[in-house]
C-alpha positions as CSV (number, residue, x, y, z in Angstrom):
1,M,-42.2,-47.0,25.7
2,A,-39.0,-47.6,27.5
3,H,-39.5,-44.4,30.6
4,P,-36.3,-42.9,32.6
5,A,-38.4,-43.6,35.3
6,S,-38.5,-47.2,35.2
7,T,-34.8,-47.2,34.1
8,P,-32.3,-49.5,36.7
9,V,-30.5,-46.9,38.3
10,P,-26.8,-47.5,37.9
11,A,-24.1,-47.6,40.8
12,P,-22.4,-44.6,41.6
13,G,-18.8,-46.0,40.2
14,T,-20.6,-46.7,36.8
15,A,-22.4,-43.1,36.3
16,R,-18.6,-41.7,37.3
17,R,-17.1,-43.7,34.8
18,A,-19.7,-42.7,31.8
19,L,-19.2,-39.0,33.0
20,L,-15.4,-38.8,32.8
21,S,-15.5,-40.9,29.5
22,S,-18.0,-38.1,28.0
23,L,-15.8,-35.5,29.9
24,A,-12.5,-36.8,28.3
25,G,-14.0,-37.6,24.7
26,T,-15.6,-34.4,24.4
27,T,-12.4,-32.2,25.8
28,V,-10.3,-34.0,23.4
29,E,-13.0,-33.4,20.7
30,W,-13.2,-29.7,21.3
31,Y,-9.4,-29.6,21.8
32,E,-8.9,-30.4,18.3
33,F,-11.4,-28.2,17.1
34,F,-10.2,-25.2,18.6
35,I,-6.5,-25.7,17.5
36,Y,-8.4,-25.2,13.9
37,G,-10.1,-22.1,14.8
38,T,-6.7,-21.0,16.5
39,A,-4.3,-21.9,13.6
40,A,-7.0,-20.4,11.2
41,A,-7.0,-17.2,13.0
42,L,-3.3,-16.7,13.1
43,V,-1.4,-18.6,10.2
44,F,-3.5,-20.7,7.8
45,G,-4.4,-17.3,5.7
46,N,-0.9,-17.2,4.6
47,L,0.0,-20.3,4.8
48,F,-2.5,-22.0,2.7
49,F,-4.6,-18.7,0.6
50,P,-1.1,-16.7,-0.1
51,E,-2.3,-15.0,-3.2
52,F,-5.1,-12.5,-1.8
53,D,-4.4,-9.3,0.2
54,P,-4.9,-9.8,4.7
55,L,-7.8,-9.2,4.7
56,V,-9.1,-11.6,2.2
57,S,-6.5,-14.4,3.3
58,T,-8.2,-13.9,6.9
59,L,-11.8,-14.0,5.7
60,L,-11.3,-17.2,3.7
61,S,-9.6,-18.6,6.4
62,L,-12.2,-18.1,8.7
63,S,-14.6,-19.6,6.1
64,T,-12.4,-23.1,6.2
65,F,-13.0,-23.0,10.1
66,A,-16.9,-22.4,9.0
67,V,-17.1,-25.3,6.7
68,A,-16.8,-27.9,9.1
69,F,-20.0,-26.5,10.8
70,V,-21.8,-27.0,7.4
71,A,-20.9,-30.8,8.0
72,R,-22.1,-30.7,11.3
73,P,-25.7,-31.4,10.9
74,I,-24.9,-33.8,8.6
75,G,-22.9,-35.5,10.9
76,G,-25.5,-35.1,13.5
77,A,-28.3,-36.9,11.2
78,I,-25.6,-39.6,10.5
79,F,-24.3,-40.8,14.0
80,G,-27.9,-39.3,15.5
81,H,-29.4,-41.9,13.8
82,F,-27.1,-44.7,14.5
83,G,-26.4,-43.8,18.0
84,D,-31.1,-44.1,18.2
85,R,-30.0,-47.5,16.7
86,I,-26.9,-49.7,17.7
87,G,-25.9,-47.2,20.8
88,R,-24.5,-44.1,22.0
89,K,-21.0,-46.1,23.1
90,S,-20.6,-47.8,19.6
91,T,-21.2,-44.5,17.8
92,L,-18.8,-42.0,20.2
93,V,-15.7,-44.5,19.6
94,I,-16.3,-43.7,16.0
95,T,-16.5,-39.7,16.3
96,L,-13.4,-40.0,18.0
97,T,-11.7,-41.8,15.7
98,M,-12.5,-40.1,12.6
99,M,-11.7,-36.6,15.0
100,G,-8.5,-38.1,15.5
101,G,-7.6,-39.2,12.0
102,G,-8.7,-35.9,10.4
103,T,-6.9,-33.5,12.7
104,F,-3.7,-35.1,12.6
105,L,-3.3,-35.4,8.9
106,I,-4.1,-31.5,8.6
107,G,-0.6,-31.4,11.2
108,V,1.4,-33.2,8.3
109,L,-0.4,-31.5,5.2
110,P,1.7,-29.8,2.4
111,T,1.3,-25.9,2.4
112,Y,0.1,-23.6,-0.6
113,D,3.8,-23.2,-1.5
114,Q,4.2,-26.6,-1.6
115,I,1.4,-28.3,-3.4
116,G,-0.3,-25.3,-5.0
117,V,-4.7,-25.1,-5.2
118,W,-4.0,-29.0,-3.7
119,A,-3.4,-27.7,-0.4
120,P,-6.4,-25.6,0.3
121,I,-8.8,-28.2,-1.2
122,A,-7.1,-30.5,1.2
123,L,-7.7,-28.6,3.7
124,V,-11.2,-28.0,3.5
125,V,-11.6,-32.3,3.1
126,L,-9.9,-32.5,6.0
127,R,-12.2,-29.7,8.2
128,L,-15.2,-31.6,6.6
129,I,-14.5,-34.6,8.3
130,Q,-13.8,-33.1,11.6
131,G,-17.1,-31.5,11.5
132,L,-18.8,-34.4,10.3
133,S,-17.5,-36.4,13.4
134,L,-17.9,-33.5,16.2
135,G,-21.6,-33.5,14.9
136,G,-22.0,-36.9,16.4
137,E,-20.0,-36.2,19.4
138,Y,-21.3,-33.2,21.5
139,S,-24.8,-35.3,22.0
140,G,-23.5,-38.5,22.3
141,A,-21.6,-37.9,25.0
142,V,-24.1,-35.5,26.7
143,L,-27.0,-38.4,26.4
144,M,-23.8,-41.0,27.9
145,S,-23.5,-39.0,30.8
146,V,-27.0,-37.2,31.5
147,E,-28.8,-40.8,31.1
148,H,-26.1,-42.5,33.5
149,A,-26.8,-39.9,36.1
150,G,-29.3,-40.3,38.8
151,R,-32.3,-38.3,39.1
152,G,-31.5,-34.6,40.8
153,R,-27.5,-35.0,39.1
154,R,-28.6,-34.5,35.7
155,G,-28.2,-31.0,35.4
156,L,-24.9,-31.1,37.1
157,F,-23.2,-34.3,34.5
158,G,-24.8,-32.2,31.9
159,A,-23.0,-29.3,32.9
160,I,-19.8,-31.2,33.9
161,V,-19.5,-32.6,30.0
162,N,-19.9,-28.8,28.7
163,T,-16.7,-28.2,30.2
164,G,-15.2,-30.1,27.8
165,S,-15.4,-27.0,25.8
166,S,-13.6,-24.7,27.9
167,W,-10.9,-27.9,29.0
168,G,-10.5,-28.5,25.2
169,L,-10.0,-24.5,24.7
170,L,-7.7,-24.7,27.6
171,V,-5.4,-27.1,26.6
172,A,-5.4,-25.6,23.3
173,N,-3.9,-22.6,24.3
174,V,-1.5,-23.8,26.4
175,V,0.1,-25.9,23.6
176,F,-0.2,-22.6,21.2
177,L,1.3,-20.8,24.2
178,V,4.1,-22.8,24.5
179,T,4.6,-23.7,21.1
180,S,4.6,-20.2,19.8
181,G,6.8,-18.8,23.0
182,L,9.9,-21.5,22.6
183,M,10.5,-20.2,18.9
184,P,10.5,-17.5,16.6
185,D,7.5,-15.9,14.7
186,A,8.8,-17.1,11.5
187,A,9.7,-20.7,12.8
188,F,5.9,-21.2,14.2
189,A,4.5,-19.8,11.2
190,A,6.7,-22.2,9.1
191,W,6.3,-25.6,10.6
192,G,5.6,-24.8,14.8
193,W,2.0,-24.7,14.2
194,R,1.6,-28.1,12.8
195,I,2.5,-29.5,16.8
196,P,-0.8,-29.2,18.4
197,F,-2.0,-31.1,15.4
198,L,0.2,-33.9,15.6
199,L,0.0,-33.8,19.8
200,S,-3.7,-34.5,19.4
201,A,-2.8,-38.4,18.5
202,I,-2.0,-38.7,22.4
203,L,-5.2,-37.4,23.7
204,V,-7.1,-39.4,21.0
205,A,-5.5,-42.7,21.6
206,L,-6.2,-41.2,26.0
207,G,-9.9,-40.8,24.9
208,L,-10.3,-44.1,23.6
209,F,-9.0,-45.6,26.1
210,I,-10.9,-44.2,28.7
211,R,-14.1,-44.3,26.3
212,L,-14.0,-48.3,25.6
213,K,-14.4,-48.6,29.2
214,V,-17.6,-47.4,29.9
215,Q,-21.1,-48.9,29.5
216,E,-23.9,-48.4,27.3
217,S,-26.4,-46.2,28.3
218,P,-29.0,-47.6,30.8
219,E,-31.8,-45.9,28.8
220,F,-30.4,-47.1,25.6
221,D,-30.2,-50.6,27.1
222,A,-33.8,-50.8,28.6
223,L,-34.9,-49.5,24.9
224,R,-33.8,-52.6,23.6
225,T,-34.6,-54.5,26.4
226,A,-37.9,-53.8,25.6
227,G,-37.7,-54.2,22.0
228,E,-38.9,-50.1,21.3
229,V,-35.3,-49.7,19.7
230,R,-37.1,-47.5,16.5
231,R,-35.6,-49.3,13.2
232,T,-35.8,-45.0,11.4
233,P,-35.1,-42.7,14.4
234,L,-33.8,-40.4,12.1
235,S,-36.9,-39.8,9.6
236,E,-39.2,-40.2,12.8
237,V,-37.9,-37.0,13.9
238,L,-37.9,-35.4,10.5
239,R,-41.4,-36.5,10.4
240,G,-42.9,-35.9,13.7
241,H,-40.4,-33.3,15.8
242,L,-39.1,-30.4,13.5
243,R,-40.9,-28.4,15.4
244,P,-38.4,-28.8,18.8
245,V,-35.6,-29.2,16.1
246,L,-35.8,-25.9,14.9
247,L,-36.4,-24.4,18.1
248,M,-33.4,-25.9,19.6
249,A,-31.1,-24.6,16.6
250,L,-32.5,-21.3,17.4
251,S,-32.3,-21.4,21.1
252,Y,-28.5,-21.8,21.1
253,V,-27.5,-19.1,18.5
254,S,-26.6,-16.6,21.3
255,A,-24.5,-19.0,22.7
256,G,-22.5,-19.9,20.0
257,A,-21.9,-16.8,18.8
258,T,-20.7,-15.8,22.3
259,F,-18.1,-18.4,23.0
260,Y,-16.5,-18.2,19.3
261,L,-16.4,-14.6,19.3
262,A,-14.3,-15.0,22.4
263,A,-12.3,-18.1,21.6
264,V,-11.9,-17.0,17.7
265,F,-12.5,-13.7,16.6
266,S,-10.7,-12.1,19.8
267,L,-7.3,-12.8,18.9
268,G,-7.7,-11.4,15.4
269,Y,-9.1,-8.1,17.3
270,G,-6.2,-8.0,19.7
271,E,-3.8,-7.6,17.1
272,Q,-5.8,-4.9,15.5
273,L,-5.6,-3.2,19.2
274,G,-2.2,-4.0,19.0
275,V,-2.0,-6.5,21.8
276,S,0.4,-9.4,21.6
277,R,-0.6,-12.7,20.2
278,N,0.2,-14.6,23.8
279,T,-1.4,-12.1,25.8
280,M,-4.4,-12.8,24.3
281,L,-4.6,-16.2,24.5
282,T,-3.5,-15.5,28.3
283,L,-6.8,-13.4,28.5
284,V,-8.7,-15.9,26.8
285,L,-7.3,-19.1,28.7
286,L,-7.9,-17.0,32.2
287,G,-11.3,-16.3,31.0
288,T,-12.4,-19.9,30.2
289,L,-11.3,-21.0,33.3
290,L,-14.0,-19.1,35.0
291,T,-16.3,-21.3,32.8
292,V,-14.6,-24.9,34.2
293,A,-16.0,-23.6,37.3
294,G,-19.1,-21.4,36.4
295,M,-20.9,-24.0,34.6
296,P,-21.1,-26.8,36.1
297,F,-22.6,-24.5,39.4
298,F,-25.1,-23.8,37.5
299,G,-25.9,-27.1,36.2
300,W,-25.9,-28.0,39.8
301,L,-28.3,-24.8,40.3
302,S,-30.5,-26.2,37.6
303,D,-31.3,-29.4,39.4
304,R,-32.7,-27.7,42.2
305,H,-34.4,-24.7,40.0
306,D,-36.1,-24.1,37.3
307,R,-33.8,-25.2,34.6
308,K,-35.5,-23.2,32.0
309,R,-36.1,-20.2,33.4
310,I,-32.0,-20.1,34.3
311,F,-31.0,-20.9,30.9
312,L,-33.3,-17.8,29.9
313,I,-31.9,-15.5,32.3
314,G,-28.3,-16.5,31.0
315,T,-29.3,-15.6,27.5
316,A,-30.7,-12.0,28.2
317,V,-27.9,-11.2,30.0
318,M,-25.6,-12.2,26.8
319,M,-27.4,-9.5,25.1
320,I,-25.7,-6.8,27.3
321,S,-22.3,-8.2,28.0
322,P,-20.9,-7.6,24.5
323,F,-21.0,-3.8,25.5
324,A,-18.8,-4.1,28.3
325,W,-16.5,-6.7,26.8
326,F,-15.4,-4.5,23.9
327,L,-15.2,-1.5,26.0
328,M,-13.1,-3.6,28.4
329,L,-11.2,-4.7,25.9
330,N,-10.1,-1.2,23.9
331,T,-8.5,-0.3,27.0
332,R,-5.6,-2.1,26.1
333,V,-4.8,-2.8,29.8
334,P,-4.6,-6.6,30.3
335,L,-6.2,-6.5,34.2
336,I,-9.0,-4.9,32.6
337,M,-9.1,-6.7,29.4
338,L,-9.3,-9.7,31.8
339,G,-12.6,-7.7,33.3
340,G,-14.2,-8.0,29.9
341,F,-13.4,-11.7,29.5
342,I,-15.0,-12.4,33.0
343,V,-18.2,-10.3,32.2
344,F,-18.4,-11.7,28.9
345,F,-18.5,-15.4,30.2
346,L,-20.6,-15.4,33.3
347,P,-23.9,-15.5,31.4
348,F,-22.9,-18.0,29.3
349,C,-21.5,-19.8,31.9
350,A,-25.7,-19.9,32.9
351,N,-26.9,-20.6,29.7
352,Y,-24.5,-22.8,29.0
353,G,-24.4,-24.9,31.5
354,T,-27.7,-25.4,31.6
355,M,-28.2,-26.4,28.2
356,P,-27.2,-30.1,27.6
357,T,-29.5,-31.3,30.2
358,F,-32.8,-29.0,29.1
359,F,-32.0,-29.9,25.2
360,A,-31.6,-33.8,26.1
361,Q,-35.1,-33.7,27.7
362,V,-36.9,-32.3,24.4
363,F,-36.8,-35.5,23.1
364,P,-38.0,-38.6,24.3
365,A,-35.3,-41.3,24.9
366,S,-35.8,-43.6,21.4
367,I,-35.2,-40.6,19.3
368,R,-33.2,-39.0,21.4
369,Y,-29.8,-38.7,19.9
370,S,-31.0,-38.1,16.3
371,G,-33.2,-34.9,18.0
372,M,-30.8,-33.4,20.0
373,A,-27.7,-33.8,17.2
374,I,-29.9,-32.4,14.5
375,G,-30.9,-29.4,16.8
376,Y,-27.8,-28.6,18.2
377,T,-25.7,-28.8,15.3
378,L,-27.9,-26.6,13.0
379,G,-27.9,-23.9,15.9
380,T,-24.0,-24.1,15.4
381,V,-24.4,-23.6,11.6
382,L,-26.6,-20.5,12.6
383,G,-24.4,-19.2,15.8
384,S,-20.9,-20.8,15.9
385,A,-20.2,-21.4,12.6
386,T,-20.4,-17.9,11.2
387,A,-20.1,-15.6,14.2
388,P,-16.2,-14.8,13.6
389,L,-16.6,-14.1,9.9
390,I,-19.8,-12.1,10.5
391,A,-17.8,-10.0,13.2
392,T,-14.6,-9.5,11.1
393,Y,-16.8,-8.9,8.1
394,L,-18.7,-6.4,10.2
395,L,-15.8,-4.8,11.8
396,G,-13.9,-4.3,8.4
397,V,-17.4,-2.5,6.5
398,T,-18.1,-0.2,9.6
399,G,-14.8,-0.1,11.1
400,T,-16.8,0.3,14.8
401,W,-17.3,-2.7,17.6
402,L,-20.8,-1.5,17.7
403,S,-22.2,-3.1,14.5
404,I,-20.7,-6.9,16.3
405,A,-22.5,-5.7,20.0
406,A,-25.5,-4.9,17.8
407,Y,-25.5,-8.4,16.1
408,M,-25.0,-10.0,19.1
409,V,-28.3,-8.2,20.5
410,V,-30.2,-9.6,17.8
411,A,-28.7,-13.2,18.2
412,G,-29.7,-12.7,21.8
413,L,-33.5,-12.3,21.0
414,I,-34.0,-15.0,18.7
415,S,-32.5,-17.4,21.0
416,F,-34.8,-16.1,23.9
417,V,-37.6,-16.2,22.0
418,A,-37.0,-19.9,20.5
419,A,-36.0,-21.1,24.1
420,L,-39.5,-19.4,25.4
421,F,-40.9,-21.7,23.1
422,L,-39.4,-25.4,23.5
423,V,-41.0,-27.8,25.7
424,V,-39.3,-31.1,27.3
425,D,-40.6,-33.9,26.7
426,R,-43.1,-35.4,29.3
427,S,-41.6,-38.9,29.3
428,S,-37.8,-37.6,29.8
429,V,-39.4,-35.3,32.9
430,E,-37.2,-35.4,36.1
431,Q,-38.0,-34.3,39.3
432,Y,-35.8,-31.8,41.2
433,A,-33.9,-33.3,44.0
434,G,-35.3,-30.8,46.0
435,G,-39.2,-30.8,45.6
436,T,-42.3,-32.5,43.3
437,K,-41.7,-29.5,40.7
438,L,-41.1,-30.9,37.1
439,V,-39.1,-29.2,34.7
440,A,-41.9,-29.8,32.2
441,D,-43.5,-26.9,34.0
442,S,-41.1,-24.3,33.5
443,P,-42.3,-21.5,32.0
């Protein structure tokens, strides 16, 4: 089997282009995903589910947000298979094109008042297309950067790609802030919400331009040259690697719940507190800036110290941070609320910044795209998809944020235990830049 150690080390310029390609594409993908989440929290309930009371409309709207996560494992299986069969680059071009097309069509979609029940049906179909494409996008983007990176830089490169989620959220929030700030609420609800979706066409064109210029992953090229590309990588993963797939999915649960509570649920929660929409969007934006710097720092740190241990410490602290976050949000003082977002995001940076390279090295290169895509996307169903929905439901039933914090503790425990048993594949192992200790020897 082709081994990373025998793979030619790409020139620095080639590695940087691969990193930029992955970051640009991932930013575009997450921008499109987050503008949907923001619109679902703020306006989609009234536009597509107007015949229900406000709570039910909000829950139905957030349910369409969750639909894409159900599609993501299917997309992960499909595109992971082709990513291991025909290459990372070609697969990533397809996923970005699909995501862009689905997002643009949501921007021109008629509402319930215009076409009745066909409006929410069409919304769900387009949301499924988004989910299928994103299911194959993330893992491929991570692998393109990590497999191009030289030894001692894989953690850093993987973490930088993961900041694409933060950059996407930042751009989405800025667009919504500008759009909603330049028009009355009635105009925003009537047609202004469409602008962020239509603007995605520009970002997709830019992302494709960059992505088409990058070279194929050197590790996949080495497999192809050696004639070791698997004919049925998906079935091989399901037959012989189901345990690490499931452990990876559970390891992600806490990070997914943390990020989507901050990015999506917090907007509706802020409205219940009487805090303006623009204030909450600004707080999410500023808190996300921390992750842009924090994730690369922890990724860099993981190239020098035990990557798995850093991941576990981040997971453990994420069980505690929701209590401080809610207490600080409930003050309704913007500066203190911002401090709450910083407390909430800091352990997330340690966890999510080390995750991509940690997860990428669980499987050998020949089935890596399939294994990581399925494991990660299953985790998004368990952790990300239902987090805003569960939090909204718990708050409505119990009337207290403590129930949501308890839910986060349970999610953290599940992820911590699963990560303890998740083992790096020996053929994918790398050495630390500053020594000879192997990542696979992590506890």
